[in-house]
C-alpha positions in Angstrom: 0.0 -0.1 0.0 3.0 2.3 0.8 4.3 1.8 -2.8 1.0 2.6 -4.3 0.8 5.9 -2.3 4.3 6.8 -3.2 3.5 6.0 -7.0 0.3 8.2 -6.8 2.2 11.0 -5.3 5.0 11.0 -7.9 2.4 11.0 -10.5 0.7 14.1 -9.1 3.9 15.8 -8.6 4.9 15.2 -12.1 1.6 16.4 -13.6 1.8 19.5 -11.5 5.3 20.1 -12.6 4.3 19.7 -16.3 1.4 22.1 -15.8 3.5 24.6 -14.0 6.1 24.4 -16.8 3.4 24.8 -19.5 1.7 27.8 -17.7 5.1 29.5 -16.7 5.8 30.3 -20.5 9.3 29.1 -20.0 9.1 26.8 -23.1 10.1 28.8 -26.2 7.8 27.8 -29.0 9.2 29.9 -31.6 9.7 28.5 -35.0 13.2 29.9 -35.1 14.3 27.8 -32.0 15.3 24.3 -32.5 13.7 21.8 -30.2 15.8 20.2 -27.6 16.4 16.2 -28.1 13.7 15.3 -25.5 11.1 17.5 -27.2 12.0 16.4 -30.6 11.8 12.8 -29.7 8.5 13.3 -28.1 7.2 15.2 -30.9 8.6 12.9 -33.6 7.4 9.6 -31.8 3.8 11.0 -31.3 3.7 12.0 -35.1 4.7 8.5 -36.2 2.6 6.5 -33.9 -0.5 8.9 -34.7 0.0 8.4 -38.5 0.4 4.7 -38.2 -2.7 4.3 -36.1 -4.9 6.6 -37.9 -3.8 5.4 -41.5 -4.6 1.7 -40.3 -8.2 2.8 -39.6 -8.8 4.0 -43.2 -11.1 1.9 -45.1 -10.7 3.3 -48.5 -9.6 1.3 -51.5 -6.1 2.8 -52.7 -5.9 3.5 -56.4 -3.3 2.0 -58.7 -0.5 4.4 -57.9 1.6 3.2 -60.9 -1.1 4.6 -63.2 0.6 7.1 -65.4 -2.4 9.6 -65.3 -2.4 9.6 -61.6 1.3 10.3 -61.5 1.0 13.3 -63.8 -1.8 14.5 -61.5 0.2 14.0 -58.4 3.1 15.9 -60.0 0.9 18.9 -60.8 -0.5 18.8 -57.2 3.0 18.6 -55.7 4.1 21.5 -57.6 1.2 23.8 -56.8 0.8 22.6 -53.0 4.0 20.9 -51.7 7.1 22.1 -53.6 7.5 25.6 -51.6 8.2 23.8 -48.3 9.3 20.2 -49.5 12.1 21.2 -51.9 11.9 19.3 -55.2 14.9 17.1 -56.1 17.9 19.1 -57.5 16.6 22.5 -56.4 17.7 24.5 -53.4 15.2 25.2 -50.7 13.0 28.3 -50.9 13.2 31.1 -48.3 10.0 29.8 -46.6 11.3 26.1 -46.4 14.6 27.7 -44.9 12.6 29.2 -42.1 10.4 26.3 -41.1 10.9 24.4 -37.9 10.9 21.5 -37.8 12.6 21.2 -41.3 10.2 19.8 -43.8 11.2 16.2 -44.7 12.6 15.1 -47.9 9.6 13.4 -49.4 11.5 11.0 -51.5 13.4 9.6 -48.5 10.4 9.8 -46.0 8.0 8.3 -48.5 10.1 5.1 -48.6 9.2 4.4 -44.9 5.5 4.7 -45.0 2.8 2.5 -46.5 0.3 3.9 -49.1 -2.4 4.4 -46.7 0.0 6.4 -44.2 1.1 8.6 -47.1 -2.5 9.3 -47.9 -3.5 10.1 -44.3 -0.4 12.5 -44.0 -1.3 14.3 -47.1 -4.9 14.7 -46.3 -4.5 15.5 -42.6 -1.1 17.1 -41.8 -0.4 18.9 -45.0 -3.9 20.5 -45.3 
C-alpha cells in the first residue's frame, strides 16, 4: 500500500510540474528555435505513432499508384501545393522552407518508410 501511495504522489507531482512548466511560459515555442532532443523525440514519436494508427483505420480502396495519369496529376499537385516547403529534387530550398521548424522532410526519403495509406493520411490531414 505504501508503494501505491508513493506512486500516486509521484504521478501527481509530475503532472503538477508539467502544468507549471506549461503555464510558466518558460518553453520557447518560436519557430526559429530548435527543439531540444527530448522535445524532438516526443513530437517525432507522437507523430509517427499517430500516423500509423490513424492510417490503419482508413477503409478506402487505394488507387493503382503506378497509373501514369495519376502520376501526372500528383506531380502537378505537388508542384502547386507541396514544392514551396518540400524542396523538389535538384533544387535549393525556398526562403520559406529554410525558415520552417521543424525542417520539412525530404519526401523522396520519408516516402520510402511509409505505407500507401500512411502517405494518403499524412497528405490529407497533416499537409492540409
